[in-house]
C-alpha positions in Angstrom: 0.1 19.5 29.1 0.8 16.7 27.9 3.4 14.9 29.7 4.0 14.4 33.6 7.9 14.6 33.8 9.8 17.2 35.7 9.8 19.4 32.6 5.8 19.5 32.9 6.1 20.1 36.8 7.8 23.1 36.4 5.5 24.4 33.8 2.6 23.7 36.1 4.9 26.0 38.6 5.3 28.6 35.9 1.5 28.6 35.2 0.1 28.9 38.1 2.1 31.1 39.4 0.3 33.4 36.5 -2.4 32.5 37.2 -3.9 29.8 35.2 -5.1 26.6 35.9 -3.1 23.5 34.3 -5.0 19.5 33.6 -2.1 17.1 32.8 -2.4 14.1 31.1 0.2 11.2 32.1 -0.8 7.8 32.3 1.8 7.6 35.5 0.1 7.4 38.3 3.1 9.1 39.9 3.7 11.7 37.5 5.6 14.7 38.8 3.6 17.3 37.1 0.5 15.4 37.6 1.1 15.8 41.5 0.9 19.3 41.5 -1.6 20.3 38.8 -4.8 21.3 39.5 -6.7 18.3 37.7 -4.6 14.9 36.5 -6.0 13.1 33.8 -4.2 9.5 34.3 -4.4 7.8 30.9 -3.1 7.2 28.0 -1.8 10.0 25.4 -4.0 8.1 23.1 -7.3 7.7 24.9 -10.1 9.8 23.2 -12.5 10.3 26.6 -9.3 11.8 27.8 -8.4 13.9 25.0 -11.9 15.5 24.8 -11.9 16.7 28.1 -8.6 18.5 26.9 -10.2 20.0 24.6 -13.3 20.9 26.2 -11.5 22.5 29.3 -8.2 24.3 27.8 -8.3 26.9 26.1 -4.5 25.9 24.8 -2.7 22.6 24.8 1.0 22.0 24.5 3.9 19.2 25.2 6.5 18.6 27.5 8.0 16.0 25.4 8.9 14.9 21.8 7.4 11.6 21.5 3.4 11.9 22.2 1.6 10.1 19.3 1.4 12.4 16.3 -2.3 11.6 15.9 -3.3 12.8 19.4 -2.0 16.2 18.7 -3.8 16.2 15.4 -7.1 15.4 16.9 -6.6 18.1 19.7 -5.7 20.4 16.9 -9.1 19.8 15.6 -11.0 21.2 19.0 -8.6 23.6 20.3 -5.2 25.0 20.1 -2.4 23.1 20.1 1.2 24.5 20.5 3.8 23.3 19.0 1.9 22.3 16.1 1.9 18.8 15.3 4.1 18.9 12.5 6.7 20.8 14.0 6.4 17.6 16.7 6.2 15.0 14.2 9.5 16.5 12.8 11.5 16.1 15.9 10.3 13.0 16.5 12.9 11.6 13.8 16.8 11.9 13.4 16.1 11.2 9.8 13.1 14.1 9.6 14.8 16.9 11.5 18.2 16.4 9.8 16.6 16.1 6.2 14.7 19.4 7.3 17.5 21.4 8.5 19.7 20.5 5.8 17.1 21.5 3.4 17.5 24.9 4.8 21.2 25.1 4.5 22.5 24.3 7.9 25.5 22.0 8.5 25.1 19.1 9.9 27.3 15.8 10.6 27.5 13.2 7.6 25.0 10.3 7.9 23.4 7.7 6.3 20.2 5.9 7.1 20.2 2.2 8.3 17.7 -0.3 7.3 19.8 -3.3 6.2 23.2 -4.7 6.9 23.9 -3.1 3.2 23.4 0.5 4.2 26.0 0.0 6.7 28.4 -1.1 4.3 27.8 1.6 2.5 27.7 3.8 5.5 31.5 3.0 6.2 32.3 3.3 2.2 30.6 6.7 2.1 31.8 8.6 5.4 34.4 6.5 7.3 35.2 4.0 9.9 34.6 6.4 13.4 30.8 6.3 13.7 27.7 6.4 15.9 24.7 4.3 15.6 21.9 5.9 16.7 18.1 4.7 16.3 15.9 7.0 14.5 13.2 7.4 17.0 13.1 7.5 21.1 16.4 7.5 21.8 17.6 10.2 24.4 20.4 10.7 27.2 22.6 8.0 25.3 19.9 5.6 24.5 19.5 3.9 21.8 23.3 4.9 20.9 26.6 3.0 20.0 30.1 4.0 18.9 31.2 1.7 16.3 34.8 1.4 14.8 33.8 -1.5 12.1 31.3 -2.7 9.9 31.1 -6.0 12.0 30.5 -3.5 15.2 28.1 -1.9 13.7 26.1 -4.9 12.5 26.0 -6.2 15.8 25.3 -3.0 17.7 21.9 -3.0 14.9 21.2 -6.0 15.6 21.3 -5.1 19.3 18.5 -2.4 18.4 16.3 -5.0 17.2 17.1 -3.7 13.7 14.9 -0.9 14.4 15.6 1.8 12.0 18.7 3.8 12.9 21.0 6.4 11.5 25.2 5.9 11.3 26.3 9.6 12.0 30.5 10.8 11.8 32.0 10.9 14.9 34.2 14.9 14.5 36.8 15.9 16.3 34.7 17.4 19.2 35.6 21.2 21.0 32.2 21.5 22.9 28.4 21.3 22.7 26.3 23.8 23.1 22.6 24.8 22.7 20.3 27.5 22.1 16.9 27.8 23.5 14.3 30.4 22.2 10.7 31.4 22.4 8.7 32.0 19.8 5.0 33.6 19.9 2.2 32.7 17.6 2.7 36.5 16.2 6.6 35.9 15.4 8.0 37.5 18.5 11.1 35.7 19.1 13.3 35.7 22.2 16.5 33.9 23.1 18.3 33.2 26.2 21.9 33.0 26.3 23.9 29.8 24.6 24.9 27.2 27.2 27.8 25.5 26.9 26.9 21.6 27.8 29.3 18.4 29.4 27.8 15.0 29.0 28.7 11.6 31.0 27.6 8.6 29.7 25.1 10.3 27.2 23.7 12.1 29.7 23.5 16.2 30.4 26.2 16.5 33.2 26.7 20.2 33.1 25.1 23.6 31.3 27.3 26.5 32.0 25.9 30.2 30.8 27.8 32.2 29.4 29.3 29.6 27.5 33.4 30.1 26.6 32.8 29.8 22.8 33.3 32.8 20.3 30.7 35.0 19.8 30.8 34.6 16.0 30.0 30.7 17.0 27.2 31.8 19.3 25.5 34.5 16.7 25.8 31.7 14.2 23.9 28.9 16.4 21.2 31.5 17.4 20.9 32.4 13.6 20.3 28.9 13.0 17.9 28.5 15.7 15.9 31.6 14.0 15.8 30.0 10.7 14.3 26.6 11.9 11.9 28.4 14.1 10.7 30.7 11.3 10.4 27.6 8.9 8.1 25.9 11.2 6.3 28.8 12.1 6.7 27.4 15.3 4.9 28.7 18.7 6.4 27.8 22.2 10.2 27.0 23.5 12.2 25.2 21.3 15.9 24.2 22.1 18.3 23.3 19.6 22.1 21.0 20.3 25.0 21.7 18.5 28.4 20.3 18.2 31.5 22.5 17.8 34.5 20.8 16.7 38.4 22.0 17.3 38.2 24.0 13.8 35.5 26.0 14.8 32.8 24.5 12.6 29.3 24.4 14.1 27.1 21.9 13.3 23.4 20.9 14.0 22.9 17.9 16.6 19.4 17.6 17.1 15.9 20.3 18.3 13.4 19.7 21.4 10.4 21.1 20.7 9.8 22.2 24.1 11.5 23.1 27.1 15.0 21.6 27.9 17.5 20.2 30.2 20.1 22.7 29.5 17.5 25.7 29.8 17.3 25.1 33.2 19.5 27.6 34.6 17.2 30.1 33.5 14.7 29.5 36.6 17.7 31.2 38.9 19.8 33.2 36.3 17.3 35.2 33.9 14.6 37.7 34.5 12.4 35.1 32.8 12.6 31.2 32.9 12.0 29.0 29.9 8.9 27.5 31.5 7.7 30.9 32.1 8.4 31.8 28.6 6.8 28.8 27.6 3.4 30.0 29.1 3.6 33.6 27.7 4.6 31.6 24.1 1.5 29.5 23.9 -1.1 31.9 26.2 -0.5 34.6 23.6 1.1 37.1 25.8 4.3 39.1 25.6 7.6 37.2 25.9 9.3 38.1 29.1 12.7 39.6 29.5 16.2 36.9 28.8 18.7 38.6 30.3 20.7 37.0 33.0 21.8 38.7 35.8 23.6 36.1 36.9 26.4 33.7 35.4 25.5 29.7 36.2 26.1 26.4 35.6 23.7 23.8 36.3 24.4 20.1 37.4 21.9 17.4 36.7 21.1 15.2 39.7 20.7 11.7 38.4 19.6 8.4 40.9 22.7 7.0 40.6 23.4 9.6 43.7 20.6 7.7 45.9 22.1 4.1 45.7 23.9 4.4 49.0 21.0 6.9 50.9 20.0 10.2 50.2 22.6 12.3 48.7 24.2 14.8 51.5 22.6 18.3 50.7 24.2 19.9 53.6 27.0 21.7 51.4 24.6 22.7 48.6 21.6 24.3 51.2 24.4 26.1 53.3 25.5 27.9 50.2 23.4 31.0 49.4 24.5 30.9 45.6 23.2 27.4 45.2 19.3 26.6 44.6 18.5 23.2 44.7 15.5 21.6 42.4 14.0 18.3 43.6 11.2 16.8 41.2 9.1 14.7 43.4 10.2 11.3 41.9 9.9 8.9 44.4 12.3 5.7 42.5 16.2 6.7 42.3 17.1 4.8 39.3 20.6 4.9 37.8 20.7 7.1 34.7 17.0 9.0 36.2 17.0 12.5 36.2 15.9 13.4 39.7 16.6 17.1 40.2 19.4 19.6 39.4 21.0 22.5 41.1 22.3 25.9 40.1 25.4 27.5 41.4 25.4 31.4 40.5 28.0 34.3 40.9 28.4 37.8 39.6 28.4 38.2 36.1 32.1 37.5 34.7 33.1 35.0 37.2 33.6 31.2 37.0 30.8 29.1 38.1 32.1 25.6 37.4 35.0 24.7 39.5 32.5 25.5 42.3 30.0 23.2 40.7 32.1 20.3 40.6 33.2 20.6 44.3 29.8 20.6 45.3 28.9 17.8 43.3 32.0 15.9 44.6 30.6 16.1 48.0 27.1 14.5 47.6 
């Protein structure tokens, strides 16, 4: 496993439960995944000795985040199986490449303009309007590297604040909601989908994911169809998440893709017969994919480091509620905005879980 955060940790849990041994490569001495893996290689992702050890010891290499250096994946691919492929990960590393790729498949995206100069910013305001979002082309996540801008001067100031990095200016839409589709695809082309999640963000960071989503079935079917097209054209193997915007006219727009397990898929651990992490194990190890049927309605709530600023959160209400599952990630430093854990509120199919999730969160 390249990467040692919480996604890697949950993958290690799933893999070891199925009898596999896992080596985690991560430079941090406090890696949540490295802490529980059989071996933690504490080294940089481009460290050739560490990569050689992975290639020598591992039957297959996978990843938990998309910003692994492309050359590391390519180096490993010459020695062992690497899923997903370096090409698929490379597309997801750049907002520009992924949007251009998705557009080439005929999948709608919000209007955007590449920004490499002041002139590009002026052209963007002329072409796509004045209510825009500036986003870095690379390394932006959880609201980082983004700014809402309403004028050329604001956009130039924000771009300079991002050290004039390569960016896009993207048109803001009249948003109804955000959804995501998480799928798994094997090397043999077997594909399965988890239920569509409906997502709520706060300050650019995912706050809740609820499944089943409340959007129209036609929109959900279209989201799955677009995700399948992306995965098949990439000849993808592993777990893939696609995030979408739904506007108030019920139009669906691609937002971004993640070539890995995803925060909005955490609910699958508690609400589905197979979690997204077990499904990643199955996909990359050449096993049949598991059932993605949900046995419960669910809302997942992210727990950020902000909750720890006055001391340990009050867990009693979560622990005492028999329909709640708490997951903490083993991180030692609780910084504001840092994902420290999540909890899921479960209910029989057809029942609402959102209100209960909000109530429990407010008590922490």
